[in-house]
N, C-alpha and C positions, 0 to 999 in steps of 0.2 A: 061499242057506239054510244050505247047509255052509262057507261063508265067514263068516259070524256066528257058527255055532256054535265052530269055529276059534278067532274070537278071543273069544267069551268063555271059552273054557277055557283060554286064554292067559292074559289077563287076572286068572281065578281063581289058575291058577299063580302069577301073579306075587303075589296077593295071599295065597296061604298061603306064601309063603317070607318074607315079610313080617316084622321082627323087630327085636331090639335087642341091643346088639353095647357091648362094652368097647371102648376105644379108650385110645392114648396117641398124642397129637402130631398127629392124626386119620388114623393107621392101628390097625389090629385089632390088635390082640399077645395070641400064648399065655401067654410068658414074660415076665418081666423080672427082670435084676442088678441087685441095689441094696446100696452099705454101709446097715451100721447110723444111723439118726439120718437118714438121707438120706430128698428128699420129692420125690413124682412128681407129676403130675396127670391122673386118672383120667377118661374123658370118656362119657357115654353115649350112644352113636350109635343115633337108629334112622330106621330106612328108609323108614319111612310116614309119613304127615303123618296118623294118626291118636289118640286117645287113649292113654293107657295107666296102667299104676301099676307101678314093681321096686322091689325091695329091692337092694341092695349090698351086699354083705354080707362082713366080712374072721373068717375063723376058721370054716366051717365044717366046716373038717375037725377041729375040737376046739383047734387051735392059733391063739388069733388073739394072732399076734405082730405090734407095729403098731400104729397109729391113724388109722383113716379122720376127717377135718375139715375142716372150711369149705366143707360141701354148697352147690352155686350152683346157683342154674334161668338160663339164660340165654333173654334175649326168642323162641327158636325154639321155645320149649316150649309157647309160646300165652301166654294171659292168663289162666288159669285153673291155672300153672303150681304144684308146691307141690313143699316137701321138709320131712322130722319126722325125729329120732333113730331107730334104734329099736336096742334092744336082748332080747333074747332069755333067759327065765327056765332055757330048758328047754338050754341050751347051743349054741341054732342059730348064735350068733355075735351081732355087733353092726356096727352101720354106718346106712344111710339107706334111707327109704322115698321112692321120688322118686314124682311123678305129673307127666302132661301132660294139657292139656284147653281149650276154649276157646269162644267165642263165636263167630259167622259174623265178627266184627269183629277176631278174636285167632284163630285158628287155629295150632293145630303145626304148624313147617315139617318136611321133611326133612334131618337133618341131625344134630350134636352139638346133645343138648338140655338135657344139665345135665354137672357136675364136679365133682368129689371127690378132696383132697387126701388122698395116703397117707404115711406118713410110717412106714420101717422100724423095725421090732424088731430084736433082736439072733439070729432064727431065720429062715426062710421061712416064708409061709403060702398064702392059697388066699385070693383075691379072685372072691366069684363074685355073677352079677346072677341073680334071679330075679323070675319073673313073680309082680306082688304079689295077683294070683285065683290062679291053678291054683298057684301055687310052684311051677312047673318049671322047673329051671337051665337058662336061656338061652345064659348064656357063662360063663367064669372065669380069671382069669390067676392064672398061679404067681408068686410073689413069692420072690427066691432069695438069699439071704442067705450069700456065702461065708462058712467059719469061718476064724478068725482064721490057725490053725495054716497054712490051705490057703494062705492069700495072700503068708505069710512062706516055704512051698516056692516058689509061683510067682515072687515077688522071686528067692533065690535062684537060681533055675534061668533067671530072666530074665540076672541080671549075670555065670554062666558061659557064657551064649551069646557075652555083650556082651565077653568077655573071650579067646573066639576068634576 
């Protein structure tokens, strides 16, 4: 009986830690340095095979620099996958609402289930992933765009090191 209880507790603990994350190139990221106009693809990764809906939002910090575009639903999101544009009138940011779900013949699977492109603006921003029901922040990626003056100083420093 004790062994069964241990198995049940461990099973519940693993479900409690299940979640959604923002990935780039198949790996989790905290921050990305980009040049203005550069485009990357962010991935919404789920570590469980359950139905969910979540917002990928640009500019929750009030600084919506850059543009989220080209939302893509992958087959791993199940046969009831969806995405729709989201623009908040209250300054909450803009982005996309993604969802997964499925019938017995097309359930979601663990892995990358959606992708979205981000094109950097002139300044940095914050891309956040929010639960579509509780509006709890699940993950975020800080986009860093260096100032042009900083790039010039770094280039001059590189030339100085090269001369020595």
